[in-house]
C-alpha positions in Angstrom: 37.0 -56.8 -47.6 33.3 -57.0 -47.0 31.5 -55.1 -44.1 28.0 -55.3 -43.1 26.1 -52.5 -41.3 22.6 -52.8 -40.0 20.2 -50.4 -38.3 16.8 -50.8 -36.9 15.5 -47.4 -38.2 14.7 -45.4 -41.2 18.0 -44.8 -43.2 19.5 -41.4 -43.5 18.5 -39.6 -46.7 20.0 -36.8 -48.7 17.0 -34.3 -49.1 16.8 -31.8 -46.2 13.6 -32.2 -44.4 11.3 -29.2 -44.1 10.5 -29.5 -40.4 12.9 -28.9 -37.5 12.0 -32.0 -35.7 12.5 -34.2 -38.8 15.8 -32.5 -39.5 16.9 -33.5 -35.9 15.8 -37.0 -36.5 17.6 -37.1 -39.8 20.8 -36.0 -38.0 20.4 -38.7 -35.4 19.9 -41.4 -38.1 23.1 -40.2 -40.0 25.0 -40.1 -36.8 24.0 -43.6 -35.8 25.2 -44.9 -39.2 28.5 -43.1 -38.8 29.1 -44.5 -35.4 28.4 -48.1 -36.5 30.7 -47.7 -39.5 33.3 -46.1 -37.5 33.2 -49.1 -35.0 33.7 -51.6 -37.8 36.3 -49.9 -40.1 39.9 -49.8 -38.9 40.9 -47.8 -41.9 39.4 -46.3 -45.1 38.9 -48.4 -48.2 41.2 -46.7 -50.7 40.1 -48.4 -53.9 36.8 -48.6 -55.8 33.9 -49.9 -53.6 30.4 -51.5 -54.2 27.4 -50.8 -52.0 24.5 -53.0 -51.5 21.6 -51.5 -49.7 18.5 -53.4 -48.6 15.8 -51.4 -46.9 12.8 -53.1 -45.1 10.2 -50.4 -45.1 7.2 -50.6 -42.8 4.9 -48.1 -44.7 4.8 -45.7 -47.6 7.4 -45.4 -50.3 10.8 -43.8 -50.4 12.8 -41.7 -52.7 15.5 -44.2 -53.7 18.0 -41.6 -54.9 17.8 -39.6 -51.6 18.3 -42.8 -49.5 21.3 -43.9 -51.6 22.7 -40.4 -51.3 22.2 -40.1 -47.7 23.9 -43.4 -46.9 26.8 -42.7 -49.3 27.4 -39.3 -47.7 27.2 -40.6 -44.2 29.9 -43.2 -45.0 32.3 -40.6 -46.4 35.7 -40.4 -44.6 34.6 -43.4 -42.5 34.3 -46.4 -44.8 36.0 -44.7 -47.8 37.8 -41.5 -48.5 35.2 -40.2 -50.9 32.0 -41.5 -52.4 33.5 -41.0 -55.8 35.0 -44.4 -55.0 31.6 -46.0 -55.4 31.4 -47.7 -58.7 28.5 -50.0 -58.2 25.3 -49.7 -56.3 22.6 -52.3 -55.7 19.3 -51.1 -54.0 16.5 -53.2 -53.0 13.4 -52.1 -51.0 10.9 -54.6 -49.6 7.7 -54.4 -47.3 8.6 -55.1 -43.7 7.0 -55.2 -40.3 9.4 -52.6 -39.0 11.7 -50.2 -40.6 15.4 -51.4 -40.9 18.1 -51.4 -43.4 21.4 -53.1 -44.1 24.4 -51.7 -46.1 27.1 -54.1 -47.4 30.3 -52.4 -48.4 33.0 -54.3 -50.3 36.1 -53.8 -52.4 35.2 -53.7 -56.0 
């Protein structure tokens, strides 16, 4: 099984933001990913999974580990039972005109 999720925004990340406004934005981004994943998954993947993340970033640089962790956490209990099932991750970040990202989840 292969599922592709896309969002036209900054991806959720794991580090807790310092400011209240950014914490709220972070919650909104994580919720949007969860809603899209919930829409596409009929049932949880039970075996090992692979994640491929491609982030088109408009400006600045990101903390790759925090982005991967935020996406993996947001997909817990929606795409897979636990992020311990992830055995392979491919991450690519490129310069873009607008912020958007894509996550591909597939059986390993």
